[in-house]
C-alpha positions in Angstrom: -2.9 -1.2 -3.7 -1.9 -4.9 -4.2 0.6 -5.7 -1.6 3.1 -8.4 -0.8 1.7 -10.8 1.9 4.3 -9.6 4.5 3.1 -5.9 4.4 1.9 -4.9 7.8 -1.3 -2.9 8.3 -1.9 -0.4 11.2 -4.9 -1.7 13.1 -7.4 0.5 15.0 -5.9 -0.6 18.4 -2.4 0.6 17.3 -1.0 -2.9 16.7 0.1 -4.1 13.3 -0.9 -7.2 11.4 0.3 -8.8 8.2 -2.1 -8.0 5.3 -2.4 -11.8 4.7 -3.9 -12.1 8.2 -6.5 -9.3 7.8 -10.1 -10.5 7.7 -13.5 -9.0 6.9 -14.7 -6.9 9.8 -11.2 -6.0 11.1 -10.7 -2.4 12.0 -7.8 -0.4 10.7 -6.7 3.2 10.9 -6.5 5.8 8.1 -3.8 8.5 8.0 -6.0 10.9 10.0 -6.5 8.4 12.8 -10.0 7.5 11.9 -11.2 3.9 12.1 -12.1 2.0 8.9 -13.7 -1.4 8.6 -12.5 -4.0 6.2 -15.4 -5.0 3.9 -13.4 -7.5 1.7 -10.0 -8.9 1.2 -8.9 -9.8 -2.3 -6.1 -12.2 -2.9 -4.5 -12.6 -6.3 -1.2 -13.5 -8.1 1.5 -11.3 -9.5 4.7 -12.8 -10.8 6.6 -9.5 -10.5 6.5 -6.8 -7.9 7.9 -3.3 -7.6 10.0 -3.0 -4.5 10.9 0.5 -3.3 13.3 1.5 -0.5 13.3 4.9 1.0 16.3 6.8 2.2 15.1 6.0 5.7 15.3 2.2 4.8 11.5 1.6 4.7 10.5 -0.9 2.1 7.2 -1.4 0.2 6.5 -4.1 -2.3 3.5 -3.8 -4.6 2.1 -5.0 -7.9 3.2 -3.2 -11.1 -0.4 -2.1 -11.6 -0.7 -0.4 -8.2 -0.8 3.4 -7.8 1.2 5.4 -5.4 1.2 9.1 -4.4 4.4 10.8 -5.2 5.6 14.4 -5.3 4.8 14.2 -9.1 1.2 13.2 -8.3 -0.5 9.8 -8.3 1.3 7.4 -10.7 1.5 3.7 -11.5 4.1 1.7 -9.6 5.7 0.7 -13.0 6.4 4.4 -13.6 8.2 5.2 -10.3 11.5 6.9 -10.7 14.5 7.2 -8.3 14.0 10.9 -8.3 10.4 10.5 -6.9 9.4 11.0 -3.3 6.7 8.8 -1.9 3.8 9.9 0.4 4.2 8.7 4.0 2.7 9.7 7.3 5.8 11.9 7.7 5.3 13.7 4.4 7.1 12.9 1.1 10.2 10.7 1.5 13.0 10.3 -1.1 13.7 6.9 -2.6 17.0 5.1 -2.4 16.3 2.1 -4.5 13.7 0.7 -7.0 13.7 -2.8 -8.3 11.4 -5.4 -9.9 11.4 -8.6 -7.9 10.0 -12.0 -8.8 7.1 -13.2 -6.7 5.5 -16.5 -6.1 3.3 -15.6 -3.2 -0.2 -14.1 -3.2 -0.8 -10.4 -3.2 -3.5 -8.7 -1.2 -5.9 -5.8 -1.7 -8.4 -4.5 0.9 -11.8 -2.9 0.3 -12.8 -0.6 3.2 -16.2 0.7 4.3 -15.5 4.3 3.2 -15.1 4.7 -0.6 -11.7 6.0 -1.8 -10.0 5.1 1.6 -6.4 5.1 2.3 -4.6 3.3 5.1 -1.1 2.9 6.6 1.2 0.0 5.8 4.8 -0.9 7.0 4.5 1.8 9.7 4.5 4.8 7.4 3.4 4.3 3.8 0.0 5.7 2.9 -1.8 3.3 0.4 -5.2 3.2 -1.2 -7.9 0.5 -0.9 -9.6 -1.2 -3.9 -12.0 1.7 -4.5 -9.1 4.2 -4.5 -7.2 2.0 -6.9 -10.1 1.7 -9.3 -10.7 5.4 -9.2 -7.1 6.0 -10.3 -7.5 3.7 -13.3 -10.4 5.7 -14.8 
């Protein structure tokens, strides 16, 4: 998932770090509590992002071409609807707001050592790494 630079990633030691500060070799956690190693960090540009806010006031900003797991299955961020629930570490959570926001900052995408990996951002959202994203696009 291509994420806004301020998204925070859950590290293996339990701390969080902005995705823009993640480096090759860093260790992060997957939703099952297993450690993953960052093999690459990709940085790109997106002029518009999808911003979602859950009913519990948790926010996630991602590229329109990102994929997310919802109660309807895995869908493109551009297809998210207010009636969707998003997968988090606490199960599926209802959305309160969806909007497209302008963006001038880089977006970031991680590649992890285990293919089709998922990890935790902003304390609760479960997102996919680059291999997971590419698998969804097939």
